[in-house]
N, C-alpha and C positions, 0 to 999 in steps of 0.2 A: 504494500500500500504506500502511495506517495502522500506524505503528511507535511503540511506547511505550517510554520509558526511565524507570526508577524510580531516583531519586537521593536519597541521604541527606545530611542537614546535620549534619556531625560535627566534633568538636574537631580542630584541626590536630594532626597527629602529633608536632609539635615543641613543642606547648604544655605548660606545667607544670601538671599536674592536681592540684587540691586537692579532697578530699572535703568535701561540704557538711555543715552542722551536723546534719542529720537522719541522716547516715551512710548514706543510700540513693541519693544522686545527687551529681554533681560540682558544685562551685561554679563558675558560669559567668563570674564576674567576672574580667576580664582574659584570657579565653580567646577566641582567634580560631577561627571556624568556617569550614569549607571544604566543597567537594564531596567526598564519600567517594572516596578514591583509586581503588578498584576500579570505582566507577561511572563514572569518566572513561573507562575502557576500554570500558564498555558504551555510553556516549554516542558515542564515536568509531566503534564498529562500527555503531551505528544510522545515523550520518551517512554512513558508507561504503556501507551497504546502500541508503539513499535515493538516493545518487548513482548507484548501479548500476541499481536497478529503479524509481526514482521513488517518489512518495508524499510523506508528511509525517511529521515526527518530533515527538512530544509528550512533554515531560518531566513527570513526576508526583512530587510530594514530599508526605510526610505530616508535619504538624507545625504550628508557629505562624507568625506573621508574619515571624519572623527567617529562616525558610526561603526567603523571597522573594529574599534576597541570593544564595543558592545557585542558585535557579531562574534568576535573571537572568544568572548566569555561564554557565549551560548555553545560554541563548538567545543570548548573545554568541558562543559557539563555533559556533552554526549551527542549533540546534533551532528549530522553527517556532512551537511553542506551549508554554505553561507552565501547569500546574494545581497549585494548592496545596489539598490536602485538609486542612482545619483540624481539629486535634485538640489541645486544650490539656492533655491528660493523657498521660503516657507509656503506650504500648501495648506489650504483649509481641509476639513475632514473629507469632503467629497473628492478633492484632488488626491489625497493620500489613498483613499479607497480605490480610485481609478487606476493609480499606479500599481497597487497591490493586485487588483483584479487582473490587469494585463499580464502580470508576472505569473499568477497562478494558472491562468489559461495556458501560458507557454509551458509551464511545468507539468500540467495535467494532474495536479493534486486534487484529491477527492475529499480530503478532510483537512480543514484549516482551523487552527487555534489562534485566538487573540486573548489578551487581557481584556477585562470588561471596560477598562478605560485607561488612559495614560494620565500620569499625575502632573503633567505640565498644563495641558489645556482642558482636561476633564470633560471632553465632549461626550464620551460614551456612545459614539455612533459609528465609528469606522468599521467595526466588525459587521454590523447590520447593513451598512451601505455596501460593503464589499459583497456580502451574500446576495443582495438585491441585484447588483451589477452582474454577478456570476450566474444568477438563477439557482443558487444553492438554498437548501433549507437552513434555518438558523435558530439556535437556542442561545439565549443570552443569560448572563449572571449565573453560570452553572456552578453548583457546589458538589455535584456527584455525577460521574460519567461512566456509562457502561456501553460497550459495543460488542455485538454478536453478528458477525457477517456484515450484512448491509444495514442491520437494525441498530439504532441508537436509543438508549433510554437515559434521559438526563433529568436530574433534579435541579431546579433553579429557585433562586430567592425571589419572592414577590412581597409586596407590602403586607406586613402582618403574618407572614408565613412562608411556606414553600409549596411548589407544585411539581409534579412528575409528568414529563412529557415524553412522547415517543415520536421519533422521526427516522429518516433513512439517509444514506449517503446519496449524493454529495452533500456535505454540510459544513457550516461555519459554527464554531463553538466559542463563546466568550467566557473566560474563566474568572471566577470570583475567589477571594480569599477563603480558605477552608476546603477548597477542592482537593488539595493534597499538601504535602510537605516538600517543597523544592529541595533537590539534592545539591550537595556542594561539588565543585570540580575537584577531581583527584589530581595528584601530581602527574600520573600517567596521562590523564585527560588534558592537562595543561600543556604538556610536552607535545602530545599528538596534535593539539589545536594549532601549534606554531607551524606545523608542516602542511596544514590544510589550506587550500587556496580559496580566497573569497572572490567569487565572480562579480565583476562590476558591469552594470548596465546603466543606460541613461533613460530616465523617465521621459515620456512623451510630454510635449508642451501642454500647459494647462493654465487657464486664467481663473483666478479665485473668484468664487461667488460671495465669499465673506471676507471683509477687510477689518483688521484690528485698527481701531481709531486711536486708542490710548490704553495704557496699562497704569495702574496705581495700586499701592499697597492699602490694605484695610486700615481704617481709622484706629488710632491707638485707643485702648480701653481706658475709660475714666477711672481715677483712683477710687477705692472703696471708702465708704463713710460709716462711722460708728455713731449711732444715734443715742445710745444709752445702754444701760445694763439691767434695767428692770422693766416690768410690764407697762409702765407709764408711756413708753415710746411706741407701743403697738399702734395707736391711732395714726401717728405720724408715719410709721413704716407702711401702713396700709395705703395712706394717701400718696406716698412717693411711688409705691408699686403701681398704683392706678394711674397717676397723673404724669410721672416722669418715665418710669420703666415701661408702663403700659402693658403689663403682663397679667393684670387681673381686671 
C-alpha cells in the first residue's frame, strides 16, 4: 500500500514569537522549527499501518529548503521516502491542498494522513480540502484507527463526545492527539535518514484566495485585584463579574 503523510514545518510551540517588520509574518530569527505536533500522530499511524499491511510511507512537505530538516526527522523515525514540494511564497490553505493533491495523484497513494491542524495558522482545513480535490473519503479529528483490507473504521472526536464511522479507501485521515504515542528516532534510524534522498519538486503557480492583512499579539492580561478577605466584598465581586468581566 502506498501511504502518504503530509507534514508541516512550524515554529516550536515554546518559541518566543516576534512579528516581522511588515506586520504580516513572524520574524524567523532565533526561532526553532519542528514537525507540526499533530503531524507526529499522523506519521506514527502511517508507520503502524505499514507495519500491519505492508507498503511504503512517503512524507510530503510544502515549503522551502528549510523544510528538509523536518522531512529528515520524519525519515529518521521510519518513513521510506521524502518529497519537498518547493514553494517560496506563503500559500493559503487551498493553495497548500492543491499542491499536496497534485503530488498524491502523481504518487498514486490511496491512504493519506494529516495532523488535524498545524499550530502556526490553525486553519484545520487542509486535510479536508485535499480529500475534496482528490475525491477521497475523509475522516477528521481521528482518535482511533483500524483498517481491514479496503475497510476503515475510525473513531473521531465531536463536541460532547465521540462517534465511530466506517469508510473505505481511498481516504484522507486527520489525526488528533490521543490517536497513538509517537515513537522516537533511533540512532540507526538517524544514520539511515542521512543516506536517504529527499526528492525536490516545484509547486504549480497559485494565486491566494486569502490574504493576511496584519498579525498582532493578544492583548496583555490585566493585573488581578484583591477586593477583600471577608464576605462583605461579595456584592462588589458580583457587580464586577457582571459589569466588567461580563461572565454572569
